[in-house]
VEXPA-248781 format. One line per 2 residues: number of its first residue (from 1); their letters; for each residue x, y, z of N, C-alpha, C, O, CB. Coordinates in steps of 0.05 Angstrom, whole numbers. Glycine has a CB too. Example, Ala and Ser with C-alpha at 12.3 -4.5 7.8 and 13.67 -1.06 7.14 Angstrom:
<atoms>
1> AS> 264:-114:156:246:-90:156:264:-66:156:285:-66:169:226:-89:181; 257:-45:142:273:-21:143:258:1:157:268:23:161:282:-12:114
</atoms>
This chain:
<atoms>
1> XX> -199:-246:-439:-175:-264:-433:-162:-273:-460:-175:-281:-479:-185:-291:-416; -136:-269:-460:-121:-276:-484:-121:-306:-490:-124:-322:-472:-92:-266:-481
3> XX> -118:-314:-515:-119:-342:-523:-92:-349:-536:-81:-333:-551:-142:-347:-542; -83:-373:-531:-59:-384:-545:-69:-410:-557:-77:-429:-543:-34:-389:-525
5> XX> -69:-410:-584:-76:-436:-599:-50:-452:-602:-34:-446:-619:-90:-430:-628; -47:-471:-585:-22:-486:-585:-21:-505:-609:-39:-521:-613:-19:-502:-558
7> XX> 0:-503:-624:3:-520:-647:12:-548:-640:23:-552:-618:23:-508:-667; 7:-568:-657:16:-596:-651:46:-597:-647:62:-585:-661:8:-614:-675
9> XX> 54:-612:-627:82:-618:-620:97:-593:-610:121:-592:-610:96:-630:-645; 82:-573:-602:94:-549:-590:88:-547:-561:69:-559:-551:84:-524:-605
11> XX> 103:-530:-547:100:-526:-518:102:-497:-511:112:-481:-527:121:-542:-502; 92:-491:-487:96:-465:-474:116:-469:-452:113:-488:-437:69:-452:-463
13> XX> 136:-452:-450:157:-454:-430:155:-430:-410:147:-408:-418:187:-455:-444; 163:-435:-385:162:-416:-364:188:-417:-349:197:-438:-341:137:-421:-346
15> XX> 200:-394:-344:224:-393:-327:224:-365:-312:213:-346:-322:251:-398:-344; 237:-365:-289:237:-340:-273:263:-337:-257:277:-356:-253:214:-341:-254
17> XX> 268:-312:-249:289:-307:-229:317:-316:-238:330:-331:-225:282:-321:-202; 325:-306:-262:353:-309:-271:371:-293:-255:393:-302:-248:355:-302:-301
19> XX> 364:-270:-248:380:-250:-233:407:-245:-247:428:-246:-234:385:-259:-203; 406:-241:-272:431:-235:-287:443:-209:-277:429:-189:-272:426:-232:-318
21> XX> 469:-209:-274:483:-185:-263:487:-186:-234:500:-168:-223:467:-161:-270; 477:-205:-220:481:-207:-190:510:-215:-185:523:-229:-201:461:-228:-177
23> XX> 519:-206:-162:546:-213:-153:547:-242:-144:527:-253:-135:554:-194:-129; 571:-256:-147:594:-246:-163:589:-249:-192:575:-267:-201:619:-262:-155
25> XX> 601:-231:-207:596:-228:-235:605:-253:-252:593:-258:-273:610:-203:-245; 625:-267:-241:634:-291:-258:612:-313:-257:608:-328:-276:662:-302:-248
27> XX> 598:-314:-234:576:-334:-233:552:-325:-250:538:-342:-262:568:-339:-204; 547:-299:-250:526:-288:-267:532:-294:-297:514:-301:-312:523:-258:-263
29> XX> 557:-291:-305:566:-296:-332:562:-325:-339:552:-332:-361:595:-288:-336; 569:-344:-321:565:-372:-325:535:-379:-327:527:-396:-343:579:-387:-303
31> XX> 520:-366:-310:491:-370:-311:479:-360:-337:461:-373:-349:477:-355:-288; 488:-338:-347:478:-328:-372:484:-348:-395:467:-353:-412:491:-301:-379
33> XX> 507:-360:-395:514:-380:-415:495:-405:-412:487:-416:-432:544:-388:-414; 489:-413:-388:472:-435:-383:443:-429:-394:430:-447:-405:472:-441:-352
35> XX> 434:-405:-389:408:-397:-399:406:-397:-429:386:-406:-440:401:-370:-389; 428:-388:-442:429:-389:-471:428:-417:-481:413:-424:-500:455:-375:-481
37> XX> 443:-436:-467:442:-464:-474:414:-474:-471:405:-489:-488:462:-480:-457; 400:-467:-450:372:-476:-445:354:-466:-468:338:-481:-479:362:-465:-418
39> XX> 357:-441:-475:340:-430:-497:346:-445:-523:328:-451:-538:345:-399:-501; 371:-452:-528:376:-469:-552:364:-496:-549:355:-508:-568:407:-471:-556
41> XX> 364:-507:-524:354:-534:-519:324:-536:-526:314:-556:-536:359:-542:-490; 309:-513:-519:279:-515:-521:268:-503:-547:244:-504:-552:266:-501:-498
43> XX> 286:-491:-563:276:-474:-586:261:-491:-606:243:-481:-619:299:-459:-600; 267:-516:-610:253:-532:-630:224:-538:-622:207:-543:-639:268:-558:-636
45> XX> 219:-538:-595:192:-544:-585:176:-519:-578:151:-520:-577:194:-562:-560; 190:-497:-573:177:-474:-561:159:-459:-581:168:-453:-603:198:-454:-550
47> XX> 135:-455:-573:117:-436:-587:115:-410:-572:115:-389:-585:90:-447:-590; 115:-411:-546:115:-386:-529:135:-391:-506:136:-412:-494:86:-379:-518
49> XX> 149:-370:-499:167:-371:-476:159:-348:-457:161:-324:-465:197:-369:-484; 152:-354:-433:147:-333:-413:170:-332:-394:177:-352:-382:120:-337:-397
51> XX> 182:-307:-392:202:-303:-372:191:-286:-350:184:-263:-354:227:-290:-385; 188:-298:-326:169:-290:-307:181:-272:-285:176:-276:-262:157:-314:-294
53> XX> 197:-252:-293:206:-232:-274:233:-236:-260:241:-259:-257:186:-229:-254; 245:-215:-251:273:-216:-241:292:-230:-259:308:-246:-251:273:-229:-214
55> XX> 289:-223:-285:307:-234:-305:335:-221:-300:355:-234:-304:297:-229:-334; 335:-196:-292:359:-182:-285:359:-175:-256:337:-170:-245:362:-157:-303
57> XX> 382:-175:-243:384:-167:-215:379:-137:-213:371:-127:-192:412:-175:-204; 385:-121:-235:377:-94:-236:375:-86:-265:391:-95:-281:398:-75:-220
59> XX> 356:-71:-273:352:-62:-300:340:-34:-300:319:-31:-288:335:-81:-317; 353:-15:-312:342:12:-315:349:22:-343:372:22:-352:354:31:-294
61> XX> 328:32:-357:332:42:-384:333:73:-383:314:86:-375:310:32:-403; 356:84:-391:357:113:-395:346:119:-423:340:101:-439:388:123:-392
63> XX> 343:145:-428:330:152:-454:345:142:-478:333:134:-497:327:181:-455; 371:143:-476:388:135:-499:407:112:-492:427:108:-507:404:158:-508
65> XX> 403:98:-471:422:77:-463:407:55:-447:386:60:-435:444:89:-446; 419:32:-447:409:9:-430:434:-2:-416:456:4:-424:394:-14:-448
67> XX> 430:-18:-395:453:-28:-380:472:-44:-397:464:-59:-415:444:-44:-356; 497:-41:-391:518:-57:-405:517:-87:-398:511:-94:-375:546:-45:-397
69> XX> 522:-103:-418:525:-133:-413:502:-147:-424:485:-136:-439:527:-139:-384; 500:-173:-418:478:-191:-426:477:-195:-456:455:-201:-466:452:-181:-415
71> XX> 499:-192:-470:499:-193:-499:489:-220:-509:473:-222:-528:527:-187:-510; 500:-242:-498:493:-269:-507:463:-274:-503:450:-284:-521:509:-290:-492
73> XX> 452:-266:-480:425:-271:-473:407:-253:-492:388:-264:-504:419:-264:-442; 413:-229:-494:396:-212:-511:397:-220:-540:377:-218:-555:404:-183:-508
75> XX> 421:-228:-549:423:-238:-577:407:-262:-581:396:-265:-603:452:-243:-583; 406:-280:-562:390:-305:-565:361:-298:-566:346:-310:-582:395:-324:-542
77> XX> 352:-280:-549:323:-271:-549:317:-260:-577:296:-267:-588:318:-249:-527; 334:-245:-589:329:-233:-616:328:-256:-636:311:-255:-654:351:-212:-623
79> XX> 346:-275:-634:346:-297:-653:320:-313:-652:308:-319:-672:371:-316:-647; 311:-320:-627:287:-337:-625:262:-321:-633:244:-332:-645:283:-348:-596
81> XX> 261:-295:-626:238:-278:-634:238:-276:-665:216:-278:-677:240:-250:-621; 260:-273:-678:262:-271:-707:253:-298:-720:243:-298:-742:290:-264:-716
83> XX> 257:-320:-705:249:-346:-716:220:-352:-712:210:-373:-719:266:-369:-702; 204:-333:-700:176:-337:-697:167:-346:-671:143:-351:-668:168:-355:-717
85> XX> 184:-348:-651:176:-356:-623:166:-332:-608:179:-311:-608:200:-370:-607; 143:-335:-596:132:-312:-581:145:-312:-553:145:-332:-539:100:-315:-578
87> XX> 157:-290:-546:171:-286:-521:157:-263:-506:153:-241:-516:200:-280:-526; 150:-268:-481:138:-248:-464:152:-247:-437:158:-267:-425:108:-253:-461
89> XX> 157:-222:-428:172:-217:-403:154:-204:-383:137:-188:-390:197:-199:-409; 158:-211:-357:146:-198:-335:167:-182:-321:190:-190:-320:133:-218:-317
91> XX> 160:-159:-310:178:-146:-292:175:-158:-264:154:-167:-256:172:-115:-291; 197:-159:-249:197:-168:-222:205:-144:-203:206:-122:-213:216:-192:-218
93> XX> 210:-150:-178:216:-129:-160:245:-119:-164:252:-98:-154:213:-138:-131; 261:-134:-180:289:-125:-186:291:-110:-212:309:-93:-215:308:-149:-186
95> XX> 273:-117:-231:276:-104:-258:251:-89:-266:244:-89:-290:283:-126:-280; 238:-77:-247:213:-63:-253:215:-38:-268:195:-25:-276:198:-58:-229
97> XX> 241:-30:-273:245:-5:-289:249:-11:-318:262:5:-332:269:11:-278; 238:-32:-328:238:-36:-357:218:-16:-369:197:-11:-357:230:-65:-364
99> XX> 225:-5:-393:207:14:-406:200:4:-434:185:-15:-436:221:43:-408; 211:15:-454:203:7:-481:224:-6:-497:221:-11:-521:194:30:-495
101> XX> 247:-13:-484:269:-24:-500:262:-52:-511:266:-56:-535:294:-27:-482; 250:-70:-495:244:-97:-504:221:-96:-526:224:-109:-546:236:-114:-481
103> XX> 200:-81:-521:180:-79:-543:191:-67:-569:185:-76:-591:156:-63:-534; 207:-46:-567:216:-31:-590:238:-46:-605:238:-45:-629:225:-5:-582
105> XX> 257:-59:-590:280:-71:-601:274:-100:-610:285:-109:-631:302:-70:-581; 259:-114:-595:256:-143:-599:226:-150:-605:221:-173:-611:266:-159:-574
107> XX> 207:-132:-603:179:-138:-606:170:-159:-585:155:-177:-591:173:-148:-635; 181:-155:-561:175:-172:-539:157:-157:-519:164:-135:-511:200:-182:-524
109> XX> 134:-169:-513:115:-156:-494:126:-157:-466:139:-176:-458:88:-170:-494; 121:-134:-451:129:-132:-424:104:-129:-406:89:-110:-411:149:-109:-420
111> XX> 101:-146:-387:78:-145:-369:86:-136:-342:107:-144:-332:64:-173:-367; 70:-118:-329:77:-107:-303:59:-118:-281:64:-114:-257:76:-77:-303
113> XX> 38:-132:-289:19:-144:-270:13:-173:-280:19:-179:-303:-7:-128:-268; 2:-190:-262:-7:-216:-270:-26:-215:-294:-42:-196:-296:-21:-231:-247
115> XX> -24:-234:-312:-43:-235:-334:-58:-262:-334:-49:-282:-321:-28:-232:-362; -81:-263:-347:-96:-286:-350:-96:-294:-380:-99:-277:-397:-124:-282:-340
117> XX> -94:-320:-386:-97:-330:-413:-107:-358:-413:-105:-372:-393:-71:-328:-428; -117:-366:-435:-125:-394:-439:-111:-407:-462:-105:-393:-482:-156:-396:-443
119> XX> -104:-432:-460:-91:-447:-480:-110:-466:-493:-124:-482:-479:-66:-462:-469; -112:-465:-519:-131:-482:-533:-113:-503:-548:-95:-496:-563:-150:-466:-554
121> XX> -119:-529:-544:-103:-550:-555:-121:-575:-559:-131:-586:-539:-78:-557:-537; -125:-584:-584:-140:-608:-590:-167:-608:-576:-175:-629:-566:-125:-631:-582
123> XX> -181:-586:-577:-207:-584:-567:-208:-580:-536:-230:-578:-525:-222:-608:-574; -185:-578:-523:-185:-573:-494:-177:-545:-488:-159:-534:-501:-166:-593:-479
125> XX> -189:-533:-467:-183:-507:-458:-172:-508:-430:-184:-520:-412:-208:-489:-459; -148:-495:-427:-135:-495:-400:-130:-465:-393:-121:-450:-409:-106:-511:-401
127> XX> -138:-458:-369:-137:-430:-361:-114:-425:-342:-109:-441:-324:-164:-422:-347; -99:-404:-347:-76:-397:-331:-77:-369:-320:-89:-351:-333:-51:-400:-348
129> XX> -66:-365:-296:-58:-338:-287:-28:-339:-282:-17:-357:-270:-74:-329:-261; -15:-318:-292:15:-319:-292:25:-291:-284:14:-270:-293:26:-327:-321
131> XX> 46:-290:-267:58:-266:-259:84:-271:-243:90:-294:-237:38:-249:-242; 98:-250:-235:122:-253:-220:115:-261:-191:126:-281:-181:137:-227:-220
133> XX> 97:-246:-178:88:-254:-151:95:-234:-130:85:-237:-108:99:-280:-143; 112:-214:-135:118:-194:-114:94:-177:-107:79:-168:-125:142:-176:-122
135> XX> 90:-173:-81:69:-156:-71:41:-167:-73:22:-152:-70:70:-130:-86; 38:-194:-77:12:-205:-79:4:-217:-52:21:-226:-37:10:-225:-101
137> XX> -22:-218:-47:-32:-231:-22:-27:-213:1:-17:-191:-2:-20:-258:-18; -33:-224:26:-27:-210:50:2:-209:56:18:-223:44:-42:-222:73
139> XX> 10:-192:75:39:-190:83:55:-174:64:45:-160:47:50:-217:85; 82:-176:68:101:-161:52:95:-131:51:99:-117:30:100:-172:24
141> XX> 86:-120:73:76:-93:74:98:-73:69:92:-53:56:63:-88:101; 122:-77:78:144:-59:73:148:-54:44:153:-32:35:168:-68:86
143> XX> 148:-76:28:151:-74:0:127:-60:-14:131:-42:-30:155:-102:-12; 103:-69:-7:79:-59:-19:72:-30:-14:63:-16:-31:57:-76:-11
145> XX> 78:-22:12:70:5:21:92:26:20:87:50:19:60:3:49; 118:15:20:140:34:20:157:32:-5:160:51:-20:157:30:45
147> XX> 170:8:-8:190:5:-30:178:7:-57:188:23:-73:204:-21:-27; 157:-8:-64:146:-7:-90:136:21:-98:143:30:-120:124:-26:-92
149> XX> 121:35:-81:113:62:-88:136:80:-94:135:98:-111:96:75:-67; 158:76:-78:183:94:-84:193:86:-111:198:104:-128:206:90:-62
151> XX> 197:60:-116:211:53:-141:195:59:-166:206:64:-187:217:23:-140; 168:60:-163:151:65:-186:143:94:-188:127:102:-205:126:47:-185
153> XX> 153:111:-170:145:139:-171:158:153:-195:183:153:-196:152:153:-143; 143:164:-213:155:176:-237:174:199:-231:193:204:-246:133:184:-254
155> XX> 169:214:-210:187:236:-204:213:227:-194:234:238:-202:174:255:-183; 214:206:-177:238:194:-168:253:181:-191:278:183:-192:233:175:-147
157> XX> 239:168:-209:252:156:-232:265:177:-249:287:173:-259:232:141:-250; 252:200:-252:263:221:-268:291:231:-256:310:236:-270:243:244:-270
159> XX> 291:234:-230:316:244:-217:337:221:-218:361:227:-221:311:253:-187; 329:196:-215:349:175:-217:362:175:-244:386:170:-246:336:148:-211
161> XX> 347:180:-266:358:180:-292:379:202:-296:396:201:-314:337:182:-312; 378:223:-279:398:244:-281:424:237:-267:443:251:-270:387:269:-269
163> XX> 424:216:-251:449:207:-240:466:194:-263:455:182:-282:444:186:-218; 492:198:-261:509:183:-280:504:154:-278:502:144:-256:538:189:-276
165> XX> 501:139:-301:497:110:-299:515:95:-282:506:77:-268:498:99:-325; 541:103:-282:560:89:-264:552:91:-235:556:72:-220:588:100:-268
167> XX> 542:113:-227:533:118:-200:507:104:-194:505:89:-174:530:148:-195; 487:108:-211:461:97:-207:461:67:-206:450:55:-188:441:107:-227
169> XX> 475:55:-225:475:25:-227:492:14:-204:485:-7:-193:487:16:-254; 513:28:-195:528:19:-172:510:18:-146:510:-2:-132:552:38:-167
171> XX> 496:39:-143:477:41:-120:457:19:-120:452:5:-100:463:68:-119; 446:15:-144:424:-6:-148:435:-34:-142:422:-50:-129:413:-6:-176
173> XX> 459:-40:-151:470:-66:-145:477:-70:-116:474:-92:-106:495:-71:-162; 485:-49:-102:491:-51:-74:465:-57:-59:465:-72:-39:504:-25:-64
175> XX> 443:-44:-67:417:-50:-55:409:-79:-61:400:-93:-42:396:-30:-66; 413:-89:-85:403:-115:-93:419:-137:-77:408:-158:-71:407:-118:-124
177> XX> 445:-132:-71:460:-152:-57:449:-157:-29:453:-179:-18:488:-144:-56; 434:-138:-17:425:-141:10:395:-149:12:384:-149:34:429:-116:24
179> XX> 383:-157:-10:356:-166:-11:354:-195:-9:373:-209:-15:343:-156:-35; 331:-206:-2:326:-234:-1:330:-248:-28:338:-271:-29:299:-240:10
181> XX> 323:-234:-49:323:-246:-75:353:-253:-84:357:-270:-101:309:-227:-96; 372:-240:-73:400:-246:-80:412:-267:-61:436:-273:-63:418:-220:-80
183> XX> 396:-279:-43:406:-298:-26:391:-325:-28:387:-340:-9:405:-288:2; 383:-331:-53:368:-355:-58:384:-379:-49:408:-381:-51:362:-357:-88
185> XX> 369:-399:-38:382:-423:-30:393:-424:-3:402:-445:7:403:-430:-49; 394:-401:11:403:-399:39:381:-405:58:358:-410:50:416:-372:45
187> XX> 387:-403:84:369:-412:104:342:-397:105:322:-408:114:382:-410:131; 342:-372:94:318:-357:96:298:-363:74:276:-351:73:324:-328:96
189> XX> 305:-382:56:287:-390:35:276:-416:43:290:-437:40:300:-391:8; 251:-418:53:239:-442:62:209:-440:58:198:-418:57:246:-447:90
191> XX> 195:-463:57:166:-463:55:155:-454:81:162:-464:102:155:-490:46; 137:-434:80:126:-421:105:100:-433:113:89:-424:134:122:-391:99
193> XX> 90:-452:100:64:-465:108:41:-453:93:42:-430:85:60:-463:138; 19:-468:91:-3:-459:75:-14:-432:83:-23:-417:66:-25:-480:76
195> XX> -14:-426:109:-25:-402:119:-7:-378:117:-16:-355:123:-32:-406:146; 17:-382:107:37:-360:106:50:-357:80:67:-340:77:58:-363:127
197> XX> 43:-372:60:53:-369:33:34:-348:20:12:-355:12:54:-396:17; 43:-323:17:25:-302:9:15:-306:-20:-8:-300:-25:39:-275:11
199> XX> 32:-315:-38:22:-319:-65:1:-340:-66:-19:-337:-80:45:-327:-84; 4:-362:-51:-15:-383:-49:-42:-372:-40:-63:-378:-51:-5:-405:-31
201> XX> -42:-356:-19:-66:-344:-8:-79:-325:-29:-103:-325:-32:-58:-327:18; -62:-311:-44:-73:-294:-66:-87:-312:-87:-108:-304:-96:-50:-278:-80
203> XX> -75:-335:-94:-88:-353:-113:-114:-364:-103:-133:-366:-119:-70:-376:-119; -116:-370:-77:-141:-380:-66:-163:-357:-68:-186:-363:-73:-137:-389:-36
205> XX> -154:-332:-63:-174:-310:-65:-184:-307:-93:-208:-303:-98:-161:-284:-56; -165:-309:-113:-175:-306:-141:-192:-330:-149:-212:-327:-163:-150:-304:-161
207> XX> -184:-354:-140:-199:-378:-149:-227:-378:-138:-245:-389:-151:-184:-404:-138; -232:-366:-116:-259:-363:-105:-277:-347:-123:-302:-350:-122:-258:-351:-77
209> XX> -265:-330:-140:-281:-313:-157:-281:-322:-186:-300:-319:-201:-271:-285:-155; -259:-334:-194:-254:-340:-223:-235:-363:-225:-212:-362:-216:-243:-314:-238
211> XX> -245:-385:-237:-229:-410:-238:-205:-408:-258:-209:-398:-280:-246:-434:-245; -182:-416:-249:-159:-421:-267:-149:-449:-260:-149:-458:-237:-135:-399:-263
213> XX> -140:-463:-281:-127:-490:-277:-100:-488:-265:-93:-505:-248:-125:-505:-304; -84:-467:-273:-58:-464:-263:-52:-435:-255:-58:-416:-270:-39:-473:-283
215> XX> -40:-431:-233:-29:-405:-223:1:-409:-224:13:-425:-209:-40:-396:-193; 15:-393:-242:44:-397:-245:58:-371:-236:52:-349:-247:53:-405:-274
217> XX> 76:-374:-216:90:-350:-206:119:-357:-201:127:-380:-201:77:-339:-180; 135:-337:-197:164:-339:-190:167:-325:-163:150:-329:-145:183:-326:-211
219> XX> 188:-309:-160:194:-292:-137:202:-306:-111:220:-296:-97:169:-276:-131; 191:-329:-105:197:-342:-80:222:-357:-80:232:-364:-58:175:-361:-73
221> XX> 235:-363:-103:259:-377:-104:256:-405:-93:276:-417:-84:280:-363:-89; 232:-416:-95:226:-444:-86:210:-457:-108:195:-444:-123:211:-444:-58
223> XX> 213:-484:-110:195:-499:-126:172:-508:-109:175:-524:-90:209:-523:-139; 148:-498:-115:124:-506:-99:102:-515:-118:99:-504:-140:114:-481:-81
225> XX> 87:-536:-110:66:-546:-125:43:-552:-105:44:-572:-91:74:-572:-140; 23:-534:-104:2:-535:-84:-25:-535:-96:-30:-521:-116:4:-513:-65
227> XX> -44:-550:-85:-72:-550:-94:-86:-525:-84:-90:-522:-60:-86:-575:-85; -95:-508:-101:-111:-485:-94:-140:-495:-90:-154:-486:-72:-110:-463:-115
229> XX> -148:-513:-106:-175:-527:-104:-171:-555:-116:-150:-560:-127:-198:-511:-118; -190:-572:-114:-187:-598:-127:-180:-598:-156:-169:-617:-167:-212:-614:-123
231> XX> -186:-576:-170:-181:-575:-199:-162:-552:-206:-161:-543:-229:-208:-571:-214; -148:-542:-186:-131:-518:-192:-105:-521:-177:-105:-530:-155:-145:-491:-184
233> XX> -82:-513:-189:-56:-515:-177:-42:-489:-177:-44:-473:-196:-40:-535:-191; -27:-484:-155:-8:-461:-154:20:-474:-157:27:-491:-141:-11:-443:-127
235> XX> 35:-464:-177:62:-475:-181:81:-452:-181:78:-433:-197:64:-490:-208; 100:-453:-163:122:-433:-164:145:-446:-178:153:-468:-170:130:-422:-135
237> XX> 156:-433:-198:175:-446:-216:204:-443:-209:222:-451:-224:170:-435:-243; 209:-432:-184:237:-432:-174:255:-411:-187:246:-391:-197:250:-459:-178
239> XX> 281:-416:-188:301:-397:-196:325:-409:-209:327:-433:-210:309:-381:-174; 344:-393:-218:366:-403:-234:393:-397:-220:414:-404:-231:364:-392:-262
241> XX> 393:-385:-197:419:-381:-184:430:-407:-173:455:-411:-174:417:-360:-161; 413:-425:-164:422:-450:-154:409:-474:-168:422:-495:-173:416:-452:-125
243> XX> 383:-472:-175:368:-495:-183:367:-499:-214:369:-522:-223:340:-493:-172; 363:-477:-228:359:-479:-258:333:-494:-264:334:-513:-280:383:-493:-271
245> XX> 311:-486:-252:286:-500:-256:269:-484:-276:272:-460:-279:271:-504:-229; 252:-498:-290:234:-486:-309:209:-504:-312:209:-527:-301:248:-481:-336
247> XX> 189:-495:-326:165:-510:-330:157:-510:-360:166:-493:-375:142:-499:-312; 141:-530:-367:131:-530:-395:104:-542:-395:96:-558:-378:150:-547:-414
249> XX> 88:-534:-415:60:-544:-418:55:-551:-448:61:-534:-465:38:-521:-408; 46:-575:-453:42:-584:-480:13:-585:-489:7:-598:-509:54:-611:-482
251> XX> -4:-572:-475:-33:-572:-480:-48:-592:-464:-72:-591:-462:-37:-577:-509; -32:-612:-453:-46:-632:-436:-33:-633:-409:-47:-632:-389:-44:-660:-449
253> XX> -7:-634:-408:6:-638:-382:26:-614:-376:40:-604:-394:22:-665:-383; 25:-605:-351:43:-585:-341:64:-597:-323:58:-611:-304:27:-563:-325
255> XX> 90:-593:-331:111:-607:-317:134:-588:-309:139:-568:-323:122:-628:-334; 146:-594:-287:171:-580:-279:195:-595:-288:194:-620:-291:172:-575:-248
257> XX> 217:-582:-293:242:-595:-301:266:-580:-291:264:-557:-283:243:-597:-332; 289:-593:-291:314:-580:-282:333:-582:-306:335:-603:-319:327:-594:-255
259> XX> 348:-560:-312:366:-560:-334:395:-561:-323:403:-545:-307:362:-535:-350; 410:-581:-333:438:-584:-326:443:-583:-296:463:-571:-287:454:-563:-340
261> XX> 427:-595:-280:430:-596:-252:418:-622:-241:406:-638:-257:417:-571:-238; 419:-627:-216:410:-651:-204:380:-653:-205:366:-637:-192:419:-653:-177
263> XX> 368:-672:-219:339:-674:-222:325:-679:-195:302:-673:-192:332:-697:-241; 341:-689:-176:328:-695:-149:320:-669:-135:305:-670:-116:349:-710:-130
265> XX> 329:-645:-146:321:-620:-134:291:-616:-136:279:-602:-120:334:-596:-148; 279:-629:-155:249:-626:-157:235:-640:-135:213:-632:-129:239:-637:-184
267> XX> 248:-659:-122:235:-673:-100:232:-655:-75:217:-661:-57:251:-699:-93; 246:-633:-74:244:-615:-53:218:-598:-54:212:-585:-35:266:-597:-52
269> XX> 204:-600:-76:180:-585:-78:158:-594:-60:155:-617:-54:170:-585:-105; 143:-574:-50:120:-580:-33:96:-589:-49:86:-574:-66:113:-554:-15
271> XX> 87:-613:-45:63:-623:-59:41:-628:-40:45:-642:-20:69:-648:-74; 18:-617:-45:-5:-623:-28:-21:-646:-39:-42:-653:-28:-23:-598:-25
</atoms>
């Protein structure tokens, strides 16, 4: 299990589901600028920043090219990384085609599965499990058994790279517009109950074998805070299309927050 020795007066930050590049593009551009302002807002306190999947509505790296756009966001990541802040990215179901661009260009680690780590601060140890959340737990069989095997198939990825980028990216964005992830905040995004929140059930399964103080995930586009056990919490950190929610941990307290939006949105979170 990896360790983070948290320095005095520093924090670990978590954010997920930016969906940069989603339609309409003018809202995506405004969201990108808000994310850059948020990164500026937290940079004096940040020791580690975890970006927990679906950072882009679509991302595909060709051998000699990467998708156009996101200059402000990528430039800010480079600035913060050069300043000594550790940044780690998770792939989500929308941007799972990340390859070596972020490690090679920015020295930013890319994780494709949930990871475990512990934070050491003032003699206290806190254990985390962290990931995007797609395909975990029971259910979501169409994605787990059909879509994800197709998207991660190396042969199909090879042929996709031979499409002209204008064609491939256009097709990918058309697909993304019709998925649940691009419809955050609409009627189909709701708390499904303890017995039907698949990530929560996954956390219970893991907790029965190996204790973690916090299970942190995205993907659901909801702010959720649920007790996995009396000493363990599952927190879903929400999204940035509507809410602009994020979380931070100072070695003692784990808290959710809202950036440049109505703080009362946190009250919508499910608390057990």
